[in-house]
VMD Tcl script that draws the C-alpha trace (Angstrom):
set ca {
  {17.84 -77.10 -3.15}
  {18.16 -76.66 -6.59}
  {17.05 -73.22 -6.67}
  {19.00 -72.18 -4.08}
  {22.08 -73.60 -5.67}
  {21.83 -71.89 -8.98}
  {20.37 -69.07 -7.55}
  {23.10 -68.13 -4.30}
  {25.92 -67.36 -6.68}
  {23.86 -65.03 -8.32}
  {22.88 -63.03 -5.57}
  {26.37 -63.22 -3.81}
  {27.86 -61.86 -7.31}
  {25.59 -58.77 -7.75}
  {26.08 -57.91 -3.91}
  {29.48 -57.96 -4.10}
  {29.63 -56.28 -7.73}
  {27.03 -53.60 -6.63}
  {28.68 -53.02 -3.23}
  {32.26 -53.33 -4.39}
  {34.57 -51.36 -2.57}
  {31.61 -50.21 -0.41}
  {31.54 -53.47 1.07}
  {35.65 -53.92 1.75}
  {37.47 -56.87 0.86}
  {36.63 -59.53 3.31}
  {33.05 -59.22 3.36}
  {32.81 -59.30 -0.51}
  {35.86 -62.52 -0.57}
  {33.51 -64.17 2.50}
  {30.05 -63.64 0.51}
  {30.59 -65.05 -2.58}
  {33.12 -67.73 -1.09}
  {30.53 -69.01 1.16}
  {28.02 -68.57 -1.61}
  {29.87 -71.37 -3.73}
  {30.90 -73.86 -0.59}
  {26.65 -73.93 -0.12}
  {26.10 -74.69 -3.02}
  {28.83 -77.16 -4.04}
  {27.49 -79.23 -0.52}
  {24.06 -78.77 -2.30}
  {24.94 -80.33 -5.14}
  {27.02 -83.30 -3.60}
  {23.65 -83.92 -1.67}
  {21.89 -83.70 -5.20}
  {24.29 -85.68 -7.10}
  {23.87 -88.85 -4.56}
  {20.31 -88.44 -4.35}
  {19.89 -88.25 -8.34}
  {23.08 -90.95 -9.01}
  {22.45 -93.08 -7.07}
  {17.90 -92.82 -5.86}
  {15.35 -91.80 -8.06}
  {15.36 -88.20 -7.65}
  {15.21 -86.61 -11.50}
  {12.22 -83.57 -12.19}
  {12.15 -80.35 -13.82}
  {11.20 -77.39 -11.93}
  {9.40 -74.61 -13.41}
  {9.97 -71.12 -12.12}
  {7.98 -69.13 -14.40}
  {6.97 -68.47 -18.24}
  {9.96 -66.59 -19.73}
  {7.83 -65.55 -22.76}
  {5.57 -66.21 -25.57}
  {5.30 -65.94 -29.78}
  {2.97 -66.93 -31.70}
  {4.39 -71.01 -31.49}
  {7.61 -70.29 -29.72}
  {6.57 -70.95 -26.05}
  {9.41 -70.54 -23.59}
  {9.75 -71.20 -20.09}
  {12.38 -70.89 -17.68}
  {12.55 -74.18 -15.89}
  {14.97 -75.97 -14.26}
  {15.84 -79.54 -15.40}
  {17.60 -82.22 -13.06}
  {18.97 -85.44 -13.67}
  {21.89 -87.83 -14.02}
  {23.50 -85.62 -16.67}
  {22.83 -82.23 -14.64}
  {23.65 -83.43 -11.25}
  {27.47 -84.68 -12.82}
  {27.28 -80.86 -14.13}
  {26.60 -79.60 -10.61}
  {29.47 -81.07 -8.76}
  {31.85 -80.17 -11.24}
  {31.09 -76.61 -11.40}
  {30.17 -75.70 -8.06}
  {32.90 -77.67 -6.39}
  {36.07 -76.54 -8.92}
  {34.79 -72.62 -8.78}
  {34.57 -73.05 -4.56}
  {37.90 -74.21 -4.19}
  {38.77 -71.56 -6.75}
  {36.94 -68.67 -4.69}
  {39.11 -69.73 -1.66}
  {42.69 -69.90 -3.77}
  {41.40 -66.90 -4.90}
  {41.55 -64.88 -1.33}
  {45.56 -65.86 -1.36}
  {46.23 -65.46 -5.26}
  {44.85 -61.86 -5.45}
  {45.51 -60.47 -2.27}
  {47.36 -57.89 -3.58}
  {44.62 -56.72 -5.79}
  {43.03 -53.20 -5.06}
  {40.18 -54.62 -6.95}
  {38.50 -57.83 -5.52}
  {35.58 -57.60 -4.67}
  {35.10 -57.18 -9.03}
  {36.83 -59.89 -9.17}
  {35.16 -62.32 -7.19}
  {31.78 -61.00 -8.47}
  {33.08 -62.35 -11.97}
  {33.57 -65.62 -10.36}
  {30.48 -65.83 -9.16}
  {28.46 -64.15 -12.11}
  {30.63 -66.63 -14.44}
  {29.26 -69.77 -12.03}
  {25.62 -68.86 -12.01}
  {26.04 -68.40 -15.64}
  {27.42 -72.04 -16.40}
  {24.52 -73.41 -13.67}
  {22.27 -71.76 -16.10}
  {23.60 -73.52 -18.97}
  {23.46 -77.18 -17.60}
  {20.10 -77.05 -15.51}
  {18.06 -75.25 -19.31}
  {15.44 -77.19 -20.19}
  {15.31 -75.63 -22.89}
  {17.68 -74.54 -25.99}
  {16.59 -71.09 -25.93}
  {17.55 -70.83 -21.63}
  {21.09 -73.08 -22.78}
  {21.81 -70.39 -24.81}
  {20.80 -67.29 -22.16}
  {23.59 -69.33 -20.03}
  {25.99 -70.19 -23.26}
  {26.06 -66.41 -23.87}
  {26.11 -65.68 -19.83}
  {29.24 -67.62 -19.56}
  {30.80 -65.90 -22.85}
  {29.98 -62.68 -21.22}
  {32.01 -63.53 -18.21}
  {34.77 -64.98 -19.70}
  {35.55 -61.74 -21.44}
  {35.21 -59.89 -18.05}
  {37.48 -61.89 -16.08}
  {40.38 -62.80 -19.09}
  {40.51 -59.02 -19.45}
  {40.03 -57.74 -15.78}
  {43.34 -56.82 -15.63}
  {42.41 -54.46 -18.35}
  {45.15 -51.91 -18.41}
  {47.34 -54.29 -20.25}
  {47.00 -54.24 -23.81}
  {47.74 -57.66 -24.04}
  {44.87 -58.77 -21.63}
  {42.19 -56.76 -23.65}
  {43.32 -58.14 -26.84}
  {43.02 -61.93 -25.39}
  {39.66 -60.85 -24.52}
  {38.43 -59.51 -27.09}
  {39.55 -62.61 -29.38}
  {37.88 -64.83 -26.85}
  {34.76 -62.72 -27.46}
  {35.11 -62.65 -31.31}
  {35.76 -66.18 -32.16}
  {33.32 -67.49 -29.93}
  {31.07 -64.80 -31.49}
  {31.54 -66.99 -34.77}
  {30.41 -70.40 -33.10}
  {27.81 -68.77 -31.40}
  {26.16 -67.83 -34.69}
  {26.59 -71.43 -35.35}
  {25.09 -72.47 -32.32}
  {21.86 -69.89 -33.20}
  {21.56 -71.24 -36.38}
  {20.77 -74.77 -35.06}
  {18.26 -73.89 -32.51}
  {16.62 -71.37 -35.38}
  {16.47 -74.84 -37.30}
  {15.21 -76.87 -34.03}
  {11.84 -74.84 -34.20}
  {11.34 -74.76 -37.48}
  {11.66 -78.76 -37.45}
  {10.06 -79.84 -34.36}
  {8.46 -76.66 -33.69}
  {9.65 -76.43 -30.01}
  {12.85 -75.80 -28.38}
  {11.72 -78.40 -25.24}
  {14.73 -80.77 -24.87}
  {12.60 -83.89 -24.06}
  {10.55 -83.55 -27.02}
  {13.56 -82.91 -29.25}
  {15.52 -85.97 -28.08}
  {11.84 -87.84 -28.30}
  {11.23 -87.27 -31.53}
  {14.52 -87.46 -33.11}
  {14.22 -90.84 -34.28}
  {11.05 -89.56 -36.36}
  {13.13 -87.62 -38.45}
  {15.77 -90.01 -39.09}
  {16.97 -90.49 -42.88}
  {14.32 -87.14 -43.88}
  {15.76 -84.48 -46.14}
  {15.27 -81.37 -47.19}
  {16.52 -79.56 -51.32}
  {19.19 -76.97 -50.69}
  {20.27 -75.68 -53.77}
  {19.44 -78.69 -56.07}
  {20.60 -81.00 -53.38}
  {19.24 -83.31 -50.74}
  {19.93 -82.23 -47.89}
  {20.09 -84.61 -44.30}
  {17.89 -82.25 -41.75}
  {19.05 -83.89 -38.01}
  {23.06 -83.72 -39.81}
  {22.59 -80.24 -41.15}
  {21.13 -79.51 -37.09}
  {23.48 -81.16 -35.65}
  {26.65 -79.79 -37.34}
  {25.16 -76.49 -37.01}
  {24.58 -76.85 -33.01}
  {28.15 -78.72 -32.72}
  {29.87 -75.35 -34.66}
  {28.22 -73.83 -31.52}
  {30.12 -76.46 -28.94}
  {33.83 -76.45 -31.44}
  {33.67 -72.71 -30.31}
  {32.74 -72.68 -26.64}
  {35.14 -75.78 -26.22}
  {38.66 -75.03 -28.29}
  {37.82 -77.49 -30.80}
  {40.70 -77.20 -33.60}
  {39.89 -74.26 -36.37}
  {37.71 -72.45 -33.49}
  {40.44 -72.76 -30.56}
  {42.85 -70.07 -31.14}
  {41.52 -67.96 -28.34}
  {42.18 -70.59 -25.73}
  {45.72 -70.21 -25.43}
  {45.58 -66.81 -25.40}
  {42.93 -66.60 -22.49}
  {46.23 -67.40 -20.32}
  {46.17 -63.33 -20.26}
  {43.64 -64.09 -17.57}
  {44.31 -64.68 -13.72}
  {45.32 -68.06 -12.79}
  {42.36 -68.93 -10.97}
  {40.49 -67.77 -13.74}
  {42.24 -70.29 -16.36}
  {41.55 -73.34 -13.56}
  {37.39 -72.14 -13.67}
  {36.81 -71.45 -16.88}
  {39.32 -72.81 -19.08}
  {39.88 -76.27 -17.16}
  {37.19 -77.52 -15.59}
  {33.85 -75.52 -16.87}
  {32.96 -73.24 -19.43}
  {34.89 -75.40 -21.78}
  {33.28 -78.23 -21.08}
  {29.93 -76.31 -22.42}
  {30.29 -78.09 -25.82}
  {30.69 -81.33 -24.84}
  {27.99 -81.19 -22.47}
  {25.87 -79.75 -25.24}
  {26.31 -82.91 -27.08}
  {25.54 -85.37 -24.18}
  {22.38 -83.73 -23.80}
  {21.63 -84.16 -27.06}
  {22.67 -87.06 -27.67}
  {19.42 -88.67 -28.84}
  {19.21 -86.11 -31.82}
  {23.16 -86.93 -32.79}
  {22.53 -90.62 -32.76}
  {19.72 -90.00 -34.97}
  {22.76 -88.37 -37.45}
  {25.54 -90.95 -37.58}
  {27.31 -88.29 -40.63}
  {27.17 -85.37 -37.42}
  {28.84 -87.81 -35.24}
  {31.63 -89.45 -37.73}
  {32.51 -85.39 -38.31}
  {32.55 -85.35 -34.57}
  {34.88 -87.98 -34.16}
  {37.28 -86.60 -37.01}
  {37.24 -83.11 -35.02}
  {37.74 -83.64 -31.67}
  {40.47 -86.53 -32.82}
  {42.17 -84.17 -34.91}
  {42.10 -81.21 -31.88}
  {43.10 -83.94 -29.29}
  {46.19 -84.37 -31.62}
  {47.12 -80.69 -32.25}
  {47.14 -79.50 -28.80}
  {49.25 -82.31 -27.89}
  {51.57 -81.71 -30.68}
  {52.04 -77.44 -30.07}
  {52.30 -78.68 -26.11}
  {55.20 -80.08 -26.28}
  {57.29 -77.17 -27.21}
  {55.40 -74.59 -24.96}
  {57.75 -72.90 -22.66}
  {54.94 -70.85 -21.30}
  {53.51 -73.12 -17.80}
  {50.16 -71.72 -18.57}
  {50.25 -72.59 -22.24}
  {51.33 -76.05 -21.91}
  {48.57 -76.93 -19.62}
  {46.26 -74.64 -21.95}
  {46.89 -77.10 -24.93}
  {46.57 -79.62 -22.50}
  {42.91 -78.28 -22.21}
  {42.26 -78.71 -25.56}
  {43.55 -82.29 -26.05}
  {42.01 -83.48 -23.09}
  {38.66 -82.03 -24.54}
  {39.25 -83.24 -27.95}
  {39.05 -86.77 -26.05}
  {35.79 -86.12 -24.62}
  {34.45 -85.30 -28.27}
  {35.97 -88.28 -30.18}
  {34.14 -90.06 -27.54}
  {31.38 -88.68 -27.74}
  {31.08 -89.12 -31.62}
  {31.94 -93.02 -30.84}
  {28.67 -92.86 -29.26}
  {30.88 -92.96 -26.00}
  {28.88 -90.49 -24.27}
  {29.35 -92.35 -20.77}
  {33.13 -91.76 -21.63}
  {32.75 -88.75 -22.62}
  {30.99 -87.54 -19.35}
  {33.61 -89.64 -17.21}
  {36.77 -88.18 -18.61}
  {35.22 -84.42 -18.38}
  {34.47 -84.92 -14.76}
  {37.55 -86.17 -13.66}
  {39.66 -83.77 -16.28}
  {37.96 -81.35 -13.86}
  {39.60 -82.38 -10.84}
  {43.54 -83.01 -12.27}
  {43.16 -80.04 -14.83}
  {42.49 -77.77 -12.24}
  {44.58 -79.07 -9.95}
  {47.40 -78.52 -12.41}
  {46.25 -74.89 -13.39}
  {45.64 -73.60 -9.28}
  {49.33 -75.64 -9.10}
  {51.14 -73.56 -12.24}
  {49.76 -70.61 -10.06}
  {51.43 -71.24 -7.06}
  {54.51 -72.18 -8.75}
  {54.53 -68.36 -10.34}
  {53.20 -67.02 -7.48}
  {56.38 -68.93 -5.60}
  {58.37 -67.12 -8.74}
  {57.26 -63.67 -8.40}
  {54.97 -64.13 -11.35}
  {58.09 -65.77 -13.35}
  {56.01 -68.18 -15.89}
  {58.78 -69.71 -18.44}
  {59.30 -72.59 -17.08}
  {63.62 -72.06 -18.78}
  {63.90 -70.41 -15.67}
  {62.33 -72.89 -13.13}
  {64.53 -75.96 -11.97}
  {64.94 -77.48 -8.68}
  {62.08 -75.99 -6.95}
  {60.85 -79.10 -5.65}
  {62.39 -78.71 -2.37}
  {61.31 -75.32 -2.24}
  {57.77 -75.33 -2.50}
  {57.23 -79.25 -1.90}
  {53.61 -78.76 -1.33}
  {53.26 -77.43 -4.69}
  {55.39 -80.21 -6.05}
  {53.59 -83.18 -5.13}
  {50.02 -81.50 -5.68}
  {51.58 -80.87 -9.25}
  {52.98 -84.57 -9.55}
  {49.50 -85.79 -8.56}
  {48.02 -84.08 -11.07}
  {50.34 -85.13 -13.63}
  {50.43 -88.73 -13.14}
  {46.38 -88.36 -12.92}
  {46.29 -86.59 -17.01}
  {48.95 -88.82 -17.87}
  {47.12 -91.80 -17.05}
  {49.03 -93.49 -14.43}
  {48.25 -97.37 -13.19}
  {48.49 -101.08 -13.60}
  {46.23 -102.25 -16.28}
  {43.86 -104.99 -15.72}
  {43.85 -103.52 -12.11}
  {41.52 -101.20 -10.20}
  {44.79 -99.56 -9.09}
  {45.20 -96.04 -11.10}
  {44.97 -92.24 -11.05}
  {41.82 -90.26 -12.57}
  {43.01 -90.73 -16.33}
  {43.58 -94.05 -15.64}
  {40.20 -94.89 -15.59}
  {38.35 -92.33 -17.87}
  {41.12 -92.07 -20.87}
  {41.67 -95.42 -20.75}
  {37.98 -96.02 -21.47}
  {38.12 -93.29 -24.25}
  {40.29 -95.44 -26.00}
  {38.99 -98.23 -25.30}
  {35.69 -96.89 -26.58}
  {37.11 -95.68 -29.72}
  {38.65 -99.48 -30.81}
  {35.48 -100.88 -29.55}
  {32.67 -98.80 -31.78}
  {34.51 -101.06 -35.34}
  {34.27 -97.99 -37.56}
  {36.40 -96.55 -39.49}
  {36.77 -93.28 -37.37}
  {36.73 -94.98 -34.49}
  {39.33 -96.63 -35.61}
  {41.29 -93.40 -36.55}
  {40.28 -91.88 -33.23}
  {42.21 -94.80 -30.97}
  {45.10 -94.34 -33.09}
  {45.01 -90.22 -32.48}
  {44.31 -90.93 -29.16}
  {47.29 -93.39 -28.17}
  {49.42 -91.15 -30.12}
  {48.33 -88.37 -28.36}
  {48.61 -90.37 -24.92}
  {52.27 -90.56 -25.62}
  {52.28 -86.85 -26.28}
  {50.85 -86.04 -23.09}
  {53.12 -87.87 -21.27}
  {55.71 -86.14 -22.34}
  {54.91 -82.84 -22.34}
  {53.32 -83.03 -19.05}
  {57.00 -84.62 -17.86}
  {58.80 -82.16 -19.17}
  {56.48 -79.34 -17.49}
  {57.79 -81.50 -14.28}
  {61.35 -81.59 -15.18}
  {61.98 -78.36 -16.60}
  {60.46 -77.38 -13.01}
  {61.06 -79.26 -9.89}
  {64.28 -80.83 -11.28}
  {67.39 -80.28 -12.81}
  {69.54 -77.30 -11.96}
  {68.16 -73.92 -10.43}
  {68.14 -71.73 -13.20}
  {66.37 -69.12 -10.79}
  {68.95 -68.28 -8.57}
  {70.47 -64.99 -9.33}
  {68.47 -64.40 -12.42}
  {68.14 -60.06 -12.92}
  {65.09 -60.61 -14.88}
  {62.87 -62.59 -12.21}
  {59.47 -60.22 -11.11}
  {59.56 -58.18 -14.40}
  {59.99 -60.58 -17.81}
  {56.50 -61.83 -18.52}
  {54.33 -60.25 -15.75}
  {50.81 -61.94 -17.00}
  {50.12 -62.69 -13.42}
  {51.11 -59.41 -11.48}
  {48.19 -58.33 -9.39}
  {48.68 -55.15 -10.36}
  {49.96 -55.28 -13.82}
  {51.34 -52.34 -16.15}
  {51.38 -51.92 -20.33}
  {53.62 -54.94 -20.68}
  {52.83 -57.72 -23.65}
  {53.02 -61.13 -22.83}
  {55.51 -62.16 -25.07}
  {58.20 -64.14 -24.59}
  {61.16 -61.90 -23.37}
  {63.90 -61.45 -26.63}
  {66.55 -62.63 -24.43}
  {64.55 -65.78 -23.40}
  {66.94 -69.10 -24.89}
  {65.35 -71.78 -26.89}
  {65.98 -74.78 -23.67}
  {67.12 -74.44 -20.09}
  {69.88 -72.25 -19.39}
  {71.78 -72.84 -16.38}
  {71.75 -69.68 -13.69}
  {75.57 -68.10 -13.31}
  {74.78 -66.64 -9.88}
  {73.70 -68.31 -6.62}
  {72.22 -65.26 -4.90}
  {69.63 -63.18 -5.00}
  {66.12 -64.16 -5.02}
  {64.40 -67.33 -3.92}
  {60.95 -69.39 -4.10}
  {58.44 -69.47 -1.24}
  {55.15 -71.77 -0.46}
  {52.07 -70.39 -1.33}
  {49.89 -69.16 1.61}
  {47.15 -72.06 3.83}
  {44.10 -70.27 1.41}
  {46.07 -71.96 -1.91}
  {47.55 -74.73 -0.83}
  {44.42 -76.08 0.65}
  {42.19 -76.47 -2.83}
  {45.29 -78.03 -3.94}
  {44.94 -80.57 -1.69}
  {41.06 -81.06 -1.73}
  {41.90 -81.46 -5.78}
  {44.77 -83.97 -4.79}
  {42.11 -86.45 -3.72}
  {39.87 -86.06 -6.69}
  {42.71 -86.59 -9.31}
  {43.78 -89.57 -7.11}
  {40.45 -90.91 -6.19}
  {37.27 -89.70 -8.32}
  {38.12 -92.13 -11.39}
  {38.75 -95.35 -8.73}
  {34.73 -94.31 -7.43}
  {33.31 -93.81 -10.17}
  {34.30 -96.09 -12.98}
  {31.77 -98.57 -11.93}
  {28.78 -95.62 -12.90}
  {30.24 -94.63 -15.79}
  {31.79 -97.74 -17.37}
  {30.21 -101.03 -16.09}
  {27.33 -101.53 -18.62}
  {24.48 -102.74 -16.01}
  {25.86 -99.97 -13.45}
  {26.19 -97.03 -16.27}
  {22.58 -97.86 -17.65}
  {21.54 -97.55 -13.79}
  {23.12 -94.72 -12.81}
  {22.09 -92.53 -15.91}
  {18.17 -93.31 -16.67}
  {17.89 -91.82 -20.28}
  {19.32 -88.57 -19.20}
  {21.98 -89.61 -22.45}
  {22.16 -92.11 -24.92}
  {23.88 -95.12 -23.82}
  {24.75 -98.45 -25.41}
  {25.30 -101.25 -23.19}
  {26.71 -103.19 -26.29}
  {29.42 -100.60 -27.07}
  {30.56 -100.45 -23.04}
  {30.32 -103.86 -23.16}
  {32.63 -104.50 -26.17}
  {35.06 -101.74 -24.72}
  {35.75 -104.09 -22.14}
  {36.53 -106.79 -24.12}
  {38.78 -105.32 -26.49}
  {42.57 -106.94 -26.93}
  {45.12 -107.04 -24.06}
  {47.12 -104.98 -26.64}
  {44.38 -102.50 -26.82}
  {44.56 -102.03 -22.77}
  {48.25 -101.81 -22.69}
  {48.45 -99.30 -25.45}
  {47.99 -95.84 -23.47}
  {49.98 -97.59 -19.99}
  {53.13 -98.09 -22.66}
  {52.99 -95.21 -24.60}
  {52.49 -93.40 -21.17}
  {55.62 -95.06 -20.18}
  {57.52 -94.32 -23.14}
  {56.94 -90.29 -23.07}
  {58.28 -90.64 -19.39}
  {61.17 -91.86 -20.90}
  {61.96 -89.40 -23.83}
  {61.55 -86.59 -21.26}
  {63.78 -87.65 -18.53}
  {65.94 -88.83 -21.19}
  {66.23 -85.41 -22.78}
  {65.62 -83.51 -19.70}
  {67.41 -84.96 -16.78}
  {69.96 -87.64 -18.29}
  {70.93 -85.38 -21.08}
  {69.70 -82.22 -20.83}
  {71.50 -80.98 -23.78}
  {69.52 -83.09 -26.05}
  {66.72 -80.60 -26.85}
  {68.80 -77.88 -28.13}
  {70.81 -80.31 -30.54}
  {66.95 -81.44 -32.35}
  {65.39 -78.10 -32.77}
  {69.71 -77.09 -34.16}
  {68.64 -80.44 -36.39}
  {64.74 -80.22 -36.74}
  {64.57 -75.97 -36.73}
  {61.67 -76.13 -39.62}
  {59.44 -78.85 -37.55}
  {59.86 -77.09 -34.16}
  {59.30 -73.16 -35.81}
  {55.97 -74.89 -37.36}
  {54.73 -76.15 -33.29}
  {55.89 -72.71 -32.05}
  {53.94 -71.00 -34.36}
  {50.84 -73.52 -33.30}
  {50.77 -74.68 -36.94}
  {50.31 -71.03 -38.47}
  {46.92 -71.07 -37.13}
  {47.23 -67.10 -36.23}
  {48.94 -66.47 -39.30}
  {46.69 -68.37 -42.09}
  {43.82 -66.24 -39.66}
  {45.60 -62.88 -39.90}
  {45.99 -62.90 -43.59}
  {42.59 -64.68 -44.76}
  {40.14 -62.59 -42.27}
  {41.98 -59.65 -40.66}
  {43.83 -58.20 -43.75}
  {41.10 -58.01 -45.92}
  {38.54 -56.62 -43.64}
  {40.84 -54.79 -43.01}
  {41.36 -53.59 -46.56}
  {38.10 -53.44 -46.68}
  {36.95 -51.51 -43.98}
  {39.67 -48.47 -45.05}
  {38.28 -48.91 -48.76}
  {34.79 -47.96 -46.88}
  {36.37 -45.87 -44.76}
  {38.37 -43.33 -46.96}
  {36.66 -44.05 -50.29}
  {32.92 -44.28 -49.36}
  {32.80 -42.54 -46.18}
  {34.81 -39.53 -46.47}
  {35.49 -39.62 -49.82}
  {31.80 -39.54 -51.03}
  {29.00 -39.48 -48.36}
  {31.23 -36.69 -46.28}
  {31.82 -35.44 -49.30}
  {28.51 -34.53 -51.04}
  {26.66 -35.31 -47.70}
  {27.39 -33.25 -44.61}
  {31.08 -31.80 -46.04}
  {29.78 -30.59 -49.15}
  {26.79 -29.27 -47.53}
  {28.42 -27.14 -45.23}
  {30.93 -25.99 -47.51}
  {28.06 -24.77 -49.27}
  {26.84 -22.85 -46.75}
  {30.32 -21.40 -45.85}
  {30.69 -20.38 -49.10}
  {27.36 -18.81 -49.12}
  {27.49 -17.81 -46.08}
  {31.10 -15.80 -46.95}
  {29.21 -13.79 -50.27}
  {26.28 -12.82 -47.99}
  {28.91 -11.26 -45.40}
  {31.01 -9.42 -48.18}
  {28.01 -7.43 -48.80}
  {27.28 -6.37 -45.69}
  {30.45 -4.04 -45.56}
  {28.65 -1.44 -43.17}
  {29.31 1.17 -45.90}
  {25.89 3.58 -46.97}
  {27.39 3.65 -50.68}
  {27.59 -0.05 -50.94}
  {24.09 -0.72 -49.66}
  {23.21 2.26 -52.25}
  {25.07 0.52 -55.34}
  {22.74 -2.80 -54.09}
  {19.79 -1.04 -54.47}
  {20.81 0.89 -57.65}
  {21.27 -2.60 -59.03}
  {18.09 -4.22 -58.21}
  {16.01 -1.42 -59.60}
  {18.02 -1.37 -62.45}
  {17.33 -5.26 -62.46}
  {13.50 -4.87 -61.72}
  {13.45 -1.87 -64.45}
  {15.12 -4.37 -67.00}
  {12.56 -7.34 -66.24}
  {9.24 -5.53 -66.03}
  {9.51 -2.72 -68.80}
  {9.92 -4.90 -71.46}
  {6.74 -6.57 -70.76}
  {4.69 -3.40 -69.90}
  {5.79 -2.00 -73.51}
  {4.97 -5.43 -75.23}
  {1.39 -4.99 -73.32}
  {1.31 -1.50 -74.26}
}
mol new
graphics top color blue
foreach p $ca { graphics top sphere $p radius 0.5 }
foreach p [lrange $ca 0 end-1] q [lrange $ca 1 end] { graphics top cylinder $p $q radius 0.2 }
display resetview
């Protein structure tokens, strides 16, 4: 069954990709979508067998390669951690495939798009079923390749090509650290087998090696190198810059890759190697601080974004920060719980945003929305469910709440219960980020679905910011020069009218809505209750019953904190975008510097431009002009060819075709020979 789940999407991708237009749109879509739904159904069956039964195993496929002491087998590992990832990947992917039937219906390259989706799914499945680090790296690079192809799917758009290249390059930085970590693990442990690494990690705790005269902890070094890879793939602070730009891809791609699956690969890897990280507490502290910083950074930037997809993209970055600082304080079960619930409500938010964009004829700027709840009611209710799920709406001290209420609150409580300095800081940051999350999420809802219709009579609709157009031209994805700082009220009443999405797009919204509503309640015991969680995970991750128990007995004010800031964020958004819609413009005018700082995303892109790109371009031009052209070409091929040309010119001048010229040359030759030989002959005589 596991082999079918993993390799069926690959088979569908190969057939659809090679068949392409010869198969036709309907056949390619039916084949890939059907394969994913079969994998999803089988994944849920395995999940209940493994999570609530006892069916863990490793299934060998074949010996991949051996080189000296390095022996790598291709095996499929199935345990509770794998089972959780299988349902996340296949369920979201299957629904995204179905959603794309409507969203991509006008695109001329649908077989290629669906083949890329299935290829990505296969690579992600290979990553989570890997039994060793080399096999995991294969899947790791596979999802990087597939994301590059999907982000740049509309390759006629320069902005899409630039975003795809940026994602590829930034991930290569992280992957370089990940590969160094794999090399180091093999050097230390003599194997890349995950079970052996986790099983013997404690034996290396506290051991050091000498580097530049300093004693450096071995496991800390290895874990930090591996975490660099996680930072790149999961868009943590410093290597996050590719994620917002990746919104240039079609919206289904955003939902599949950048909400629920690929960006969670780093969290999965840390949890898979949790026994190794547990033996390196210094590395876990770094993970905690990086995760907390990312959660805060992305939440602040999300408050000023006007592109509906970029708001959700920064939200993704922030939620990933929650998962990492949960892992950093040792609450791996809470991190995986939030990964599961986040997959449902974040995919729901992205696909709902795509439905809004589809309704508004590919307009993405929320400042040109407004009053859409009556025009697209199904999309409105779906996005409302996703919003209350991500903001953590629920009643404290009860089991009533949406998905985020259970998982995000558990992370915040676990951070406080950890009792460490890093955990305390993560707790404070988590509460603050929850406030900002509530604000920007409700800001999105109010700008999009409430207020006055700012789309009526807008002439720019259908050609401004056409990031998700089915057949795009070379348009830049930046904000239109005429776009206002804050919402404007339309002056016209006629013109374009929004429309609800087709059924193929609405069905996935309904299914994901159920997950956003019930996933937290359904799985809170298996992921959060100490006894149940210990039985559920069965050693597939490091689990601390003491920490889980402490998280359930934190003070009441700790449990109330996320609920209070959720209400506060809702009130601030309502006050500024419903009650007093003129307030945001006044705030921006008063705090222009702060607004510019956040609007420019803390100037990370500008910093990287001047620190890395400008020196690289200068160095490249120097090697090009002075090194390549000025030295190598001048004295190499260009110099030799110039010498040949000049020599050929001299030789050509002697070939005049006149007899007297040849006679003169012969006489000169004879005279030269005589001048050479006669003195020698006379001297010999």
